[in-house]
C-alpha positions as CSV (number, residue, x, y, z in Angstrom):
1,M,-45.4,-43.3,51.4
2,N,-43.4,-45.9,52.8
3,K,-39.5,-44.7,53.8
4,N,-37.9,-47.6,51.3
5,Y,-39.6,-45.6,48.5
6,K,-39.3,-41.4,49.5
7,K,-34.9,-43.0,49.6
8,I,-35.9,-44.4,46.5
9,I,-36.6,-40.7,45.3
10,L,-34.1,-38.8,47.2
11,A,-31.2,-41.2,45.5
12,A,-33.4,-41.0,42.3
13,A,-33.2,-36.8,42.6
14,M,-29.6,-37.2,44.6
15,L,-28.2,-39.0,41.0
16,G,-29.8,-36.6,38.6
17,L,-28.6,-34.3,40.4
18,L,-25.1,-35.4,40.0
19,V,-26.2,-36.2,36.3
20,M,-26.8,-31.6,35.6
21,A,-23.9,-31.5,36.9
22,I,-21.3,-33.5,35.2
23,F,-23.2,-32.1,32.3
24,A,-22.8,-28.7,33.5
25,F,-19.0,-29.0,34.1
26,N,-18.4,-30.9,30.5
27,V,-20.2,-28.0,29.2
28,Y,-18.5,-25.6,30.7
29,G,-15.1,-26.6,29.8
30,T,-16.0,-27.0,26.4
31,F,-17.6,-23.6,25.7
32,F,-15.6,-21.7,28.3
33,S,-12.3,-23.3,29.4
34,P,-9.1,-21.7,28.1
35,N,-8.6,-23.8,25.0
36,T,-5.1,-21.9,23.0
37,N,-2.5,-23.9,22.5
38,F,-0.5,-20.8,21.1
39,T,2.8,-19.2,23.4
40,T,2.5,-15.5,21.8
41,D,0.1,-13.5,23.5
42,T,-1.4,-13.2,19.4
43,Y,-2.4,-16.3,16.8
44,E,-4.0,-14.5,12.9
45,V,-6.5,-16.9,11.7
46,R,-6.8,-15.6,7.1
47,I,-9.5,-17.5,6.7
48,P,-9.8,-17.2,2.5
49,S,-13.6,-15.6,0.9
50,T,-13.9,-19.2,-0.2
51,A,-13.4,-20.9,2.5
52,D,-16.3,-23.2,3.6
53,Y,-16.3,-24.5,7.4
54,K,-13.8,-28.0,6.7
55,E,-11.1,-25.6,5.4
56,A,-11.8,-23.0,8.3
57,F,-11.5,-25.6,10.9
58,L,-8.3,-27.1,9.5
59,L,-6.9,-23.1,9.8
60,I,-8.2,-22.6,13.6
61,A,-7.3,-26.0,14.3
62,D,-3.2,-25.2,15.1
63,A,-4.1,-22.4,17.5
64,V,-6.5,-24.8,19.9
65,E,-5.7,-27.3,22.2
66,D,-8.9,-29.7,22.1
67,R,-10.4,-29.5,18.2
68,D,-12.7,-31.9,19.4
69,A,-14.3,-28.9,22.0
70,F,-13.5,-26.6,19.7
71,H,-15.8,-28.6,16.6
72,T,-19.1,-29.4,19.1
73,T,-18.4,-24.7,20.1
74,A,-18.4,-24.1,16.2
75,V,-21.7,-26.5,16.0
76,Q,-23.6,-25.9,18.7
77,K,-22.8,-22.2,17.4
78,G,-24.1,-22.8,14.1
79,Y,-20.8,-21.5,12.8
80,H,-20.0,-24.7,11.1
81,E,-23.2,-23.5,8.4
82,N,-22.0,-19.1,8.3
83,V,-18.2,-19.3,8.4
84,K,-17.5,-15.5,7.5
85,P,-14.2,-14.4,5.8
86,G,-11.5,-12.5,6.9
87,R,-8.1,-11.9,9.4
88,Y,-8.8,-12.6,13.4
89,I,-7.0,-11.6,16.0
90,L,-7.5,-14.9,18.6
91,K,-5.6,-13.8,22.4
92,Q,-4.0,-16.7,24.1
93,G,-5.8,-18.1,26.9
94,M,-9.5,-17.9,24.6
95,S,-12.3,-20.4,25.2
96,N,-14.1,-21.9,22.3
97,N,-16.6,-19.7,22.7
98,D,-14.5,-16.3,22.7
99,I,-13.2,-17.9,19.2
100,I,-16.1,-18.7,17.8
101,N,-17.3,-15.4,19.1
102,T,-14.5,-14.0,17.2
103,I,-14.3,-15.3,14.1
104,R,-17.3,-14.3,13.7
105,S,-17.9,-10.6,14.1
106,Q,-14.1,-9.0,14.4
107,N,-12.3,-9.0,11.1
108,T,-9.3,-7.0,11.9
109,P,-8.2,-4.3,9.1
110,V,-5.1,-4.6,7.8
111,K,-2.5,-1.7,7.5
112,L,-2.5,-1.4,3.7
113,R,1.0,0.8,2.7
114,F,2.7,1.0,-0.3
115,N,4.8,3.5,-2.0
116,N,7.6,4.2,-4.9
117,Q,5.6,1.6,-6.9
118,E,7.2,2.6,-10.9
119,R,3.5,1.0,-13.0
120,L,0.4,-0.3,-12.2
121,E,2.2,-4.4,-12.7
122,D,4.6,-2.9,-9.4
123,L,1.8,-1.9,-7.7
124,A,-0.9,-4.0,-7.7
125,G,2.1,-6.4,-6.5
126,R,2.9,-4.4,-4.0
127,V,-1.2,-4.5,-2.4
128,A,-1.5,-9.0,-3.6
129,Q,0.7,-9.5,-0.5
130,Q,-1.3,-7.5,1.3
131,I,-5.2,-8.6,0.8
132,E,-6.2,-11.3,-0.4
133,P,-6.4,-10.6,-4.3
134,D,-3.7,-11.8,-6.1
135,S,-1.9,-9.2,-8.4
136,L,-3.6,-10.4,-11.6
137,T,-6.6,-9.6,-10.5
138,I,-5.5,-6.8,-8.8
139,L,-4.1,-5.1,-12.0
140,N,-7.5,-6.0,-14.7
141,V,-9.4,-3.8,-12.1
142,M,-7.0,-1.6,-12.5
143,R,-7.2,-1.0,-15.8
144,D,-9.9,-1.4,-16.5
145,P,-11.5,1.1,-19.3
146,A,-14.5,1.8,-19.2
147,F,-13.5,2.2,-14.6
148,L,-10.8,4.9,-16.0
149,K,-12.5,5.9,-18.9
150,E,-15.8,7.3,-15.6
151,Q,-12.8,9.0,-14.1
152,L,-10.9,10.8,-16.9
153,F,-7.7,8.7,-16.6
154,T,-6.5,6.8,-19.3
155,Q,-3.8,3.7,-19.3
156,D,-0.8,6.0,-18.6
157,N,-1.7,8.4,-16.2
158,A,-4.3,5.9,-14.0
159,L,-1.4,5.1,-11.2
160,A,-2.0,8.7,-10.7
161,M,-4.8,7.7,-9.0
162,Y,-2.8,5.6,-5.8
163,L,-1.8,8.0,-3.0
164,P,1.4,6.3,-1.4
165,N,0.1,6.5,3.1
166,S,-1.6,3.4,5.4
167,Y,-5.1,2.8,5.2
168,D,-7.8,0.5,7.0
169,I,-8.9,-1.8,5.2
170,Y,-10.3,-5.7,5.1
171,W,-7.6,-8.5,4.0
172,N,-10.9,-10.0,2.7
173,S,-11.8,-7.0,0.9
174,S,-12.1,-7.9,-3.3
175,A,-10.2,-5.6,-6.2
176,I,-12.6,-3.6,-7.0
177,Q,-13.6,-2.1,-2.3
178,F,-9.9,-1.5,-3.1
179,R,-9.8,0.5,-5.5
180,E,-13.0,1.5,-4.2
181,K,-10.9,2.9,-0.9
182,M,-8.1,4.5,-3.4
183,L,-10.7,6.3,-5.2
184,Q,-12.6,7.5,-2.2
185,A,-8.8,9.0,-0.5
186,Y,-8.4,10.6,-4.2
187,N,-11.7,12.6,-3.5
188,N,-10.4,13.7,-0.1
189,F,-6.6,14.5,-1.5
190,W,-8.0,16.3,-3.7
191,N,-9.9,18.9,-1.7
192,D,-10.8,23.1,-2.5
193,D,-7.5,24.5,-1.8
194,R,-5.5,22.0,-3.6
195,L,-7.9,22.2,-6.6
196,S,-7.4,25.9,-6.5
197,K,-3.4,25.6,-6.6
198,A,-3.3,23.4,-9.5
199,K,-5.7,25.6,-11.0
200,A,-3.1,28.7,-10.1
201,M,-0.7,26.6,-12.1
202,A,-2.7,25.3,-14.8
203,L,-2.2,22.0,-14.3
204,K,-4.7,18.9,-13.4
205,P,-4.9,17.0,-10.3
206,D,-2.9,13.8,-13.0
207,E,0.1,16.8,-13.8
208,V,0.7,18.2,-10.4
209,Y,1.4,14.2,-9.9
210,T,3.2,13.4,-12.6
211,L,5.8,16.6,-11.9
212,A,5.4,15.7,-8.5
213,S,6.5,11.5,-9.3
214,I,9.6,13.5,-11.1
215,V,10.4,16.1,-7.8
216,H,10.2,12.8,-6.0
217,K,12.6,10.4,-8.0
218,E,15.2,13.9,-8.0
219,T,16.1,14.3,-4.3
220,A,14.4,12.6,-1.0
221,K,14.5,15.4,1.1
222,A,11.7,16.7,1.8
223,D,13.1,20.3,3.0
224,E,14.3,20.4,-0.8
225,R,11.4,18.9,-2.4
226,P,9.6,22.7,-3.2
227,R,12.9,24.0,-4.3
228,V,13.2,21.7,-7.0
229,A,10.1,22.3,-8.0
230,G,10.8,25.8,-9.0
231,V,12.8,24.6,-10.8
232,Y,10.7,22.9,-13.5
233,M,7.9,24.8,-12.3
234,N,10.2,28.0,-14.3
235,R,10.9,25.6,-16.8
236,Y,7.8,24.5,-17.5
237,K,6.0,28.3,-17.6
238,R,8.9,29.7,-19.9
239,G,7.8,26.1,-22.6
240,M,11.9,24.8,-21.9
241,K,12.3,21.0,-22.4
242,L,12.5,19.4,-18.7
243,D,15.0,17.6,-18.9
244,A,14.7,15.5,-16.3
245,D,17.3,12.7,-15.9
246,P,14.7,10.5,-13.9
247,T,12.7,11.0,-16.9
248,V,14.9,9.0,-19.1
249,I,15.8,5.7,-17.0
250,Y,12.8,5.6,-17.1
251,A,11.9,6.0,-20.6
252,K,14.8,3.4,-20.6
253,K,13.8,1.0,-18.5
254,R,10.2,1.1,-20.3
255,A,11.6,1.0,-23.7
256,E,14.0,-1.9,-22.9
257,N,11.1,-3.5,-20.5
258,N,13.2,-4.2,-17.8
259,F,12.6,-2.3,-14.7
260,N,14.4,-3.8,-12.2
261,Q,17.5,-2.8,-13.3
262,V,19.2,-0.2,-11.7
263,I,20.8,2.9,-14.0
264,K,23.0,5.5,-11.6
265,R,24.3,7.4,-14.8
266,V,22.7,8.7,-17.2
267,L,24.8,8.3,-20.4
268,F,24.6,11.3,-23.5
269,K,23.2,8.8,-25.5
270,D,20.4,8.0,-23.2
271,L,19.0,11.1,-24.4
272,E,18.3,10.7,-27.7
273,L,16.0,7.6,-26.9
274,D,12.3,8.6,-28.2
275,S,10.3,9.2,-25.9
276,K,6.9,10.6,-24.8
277,Y,8.8,10.3,-21.3
278,N,12.2,11.4,-21.6
279,T,11.9,15.1,-21.2
280,Y,15.2,16.1,-22.5
281,K,13.7,14.6,-26.3
282,Y,10.0,16.5,-26.0
283,A,9.2,19.5,-24.1
284,T,6.1,18.4,-22.2
285,L,5.1,16.4,-19.2
286,P,5.9,13.4,-19.2
287,P,2.4,11.3,-20.2
288,G,2.3,9.3,-16.9
289,P,3.5,9.5,-13.4
290,I,7.0,7.5,-13.9
291,V,6.7,6.6,-10.1
292,T,4.0,7.0,-7.1
293,P,5.4,10.1,-5.6
294,D,5.6,11.1,-1.6
295,L,2.4,13.1,-0.7
296,N,5.1,15.9,1.0
297,A,6.2,15.4,-3.2
298,I,2.6,16.5,-4.6
299,D,2.5,19.3,-2.0
300,A,6.0,20.3,-2.2
301,V,4.6,21.0,-6.8
302,L,1.5,23.0,-5.2
303,N,3.2,24.9,-3.0
304,Y,6.6,25.1,-5.0
305,E,9.4,28.1,-4.4
306,K,9.5,31.3,-6.4
307,H,12.3,31.8,-7.6
308,G,14.8,32.5,-10.1
309,Y,16.3,29.0,-10.7
310,F,16.4,27.2,-14.1
311,Y,19.2,24.2,-13.1
312,F,20.4,22.2,-10.7
313,V,23.1,19.1,-9.7
314,A,23.1,16.9,-7.3
315,D,25.6,18.6,-4.4
316,V,29.6,16.2,-4.5
317,T,31.7,19.0,-3.1
318,N,29.9,19.2,0.2
319,P,29.9,16.3,2.3
320,D,27.3,18.0,5.0
321,R,25.1,18.2,2.0
322,A,24.8,14.9,0.5
323,G,21.5,14.0,-1.3
324,Y,21.7,18.1,-1.5
325,H,22.0,19.6,-4.8
326,K,23.2,22.8,-6.2
327,F,21.2,25.5,-7.7
328,A,21.8,27.6,-10.9
329,K,20.0,30.7,-12.2
330,T,22.3,30.7,-15.8
331,L,23.9,27.9,-17.8
332,S,27.5,28.6,-17.2
333,Q,27.3,28.7,-13.5
334,H,25.6,25.0,-13.8
335,N,27.8,23.9,-16.5
336,A,30.8,24.6,-13.7
337,N,28.8,23.0,-11.0
338,A,28.1,20.4,-13.7
339,A,31.5,19.2,-14.7
340,A,32.6,19.3,-10.7
341,Y,29.9,16.3,-10.6
342,R,31.2,14.5,-13.8
343,R,34.7,14.2,-12.2
344,W,33.5,13.7,-8.9
345,V,31.1,10.4,-11.1
346,N,34.5,9.9,-13.2
347,Q,36.9,9.6,-10.0
348,R,34.4,6.9,-8.6
349,G,34.2,4.4,-11.8
350,I,29.9,5.4,-11.5
351,N,29.5,4.2,-16.0
352,R,25.6,3.6,-15.4
């Protein structure tokens, strides 16, 4: 082999190595170099359940510096044929390889929260702000007659299955998956201890929830709720009307189909509203809850304070007890407390 031929082979080998080095460099740059363009620590991407690769690419493209490099990586790793819906958290400085690995395997749950919803419609709207399904889809699933019958709920008390709390749930969960998660939480909450306490009160879980919704509306003071619950249990056990102002307010909103109105004062004429939710009119629990109560309001009912009080009214005479109530064992004592409250309200011109 002559020297020239050896030189040619050596040159060819060197050229090959150079080409391979350039190729490797380009591959490394495409796959493993940082390719984010956001300045925050993280960037959230939500890919809908119906998204194809084109839609997913456009959602991710705003977060990357080199879109062509990202597309090349997506094709090489087969993501373009296997888009995964969900909520994904990208981190600053991620490479295309990191991004693809994240958006196909690291669906991150959201913290679903709700409280103080007066109707299924309100709850569905609140939930729809936090997960993918729209409010109408969620509402229809909540109201599904077959499901309610199977779980021994009615259209009136279906709200009692939804316990206000913080839940980890995937953003792209379906409405049915959301409902199943709430049912599981409901069954977990109503353990043997709580069921035993409800049975001792001669109440079913949904009735405890309904009473708790009234207690929740009556006072925001957690330490006072067992005492308020005790008042209602004293009335309930004697067959008295509960005479709960929040039920009248709810009945009025329901009758007028206006849950946006703010009612700060119940008038005597309101007490005559003919509604099963009006506990001044009917000596029974309302057909269902008037709000989603705090969990501590439910436990306040289950652990209600045993006492001799039958009446209470807002304590407006003591600034240090704002938000609390005055309790009375006799009607005459209560009437005196109520008169002081009405004078306070009239002085401030609160007419509704």
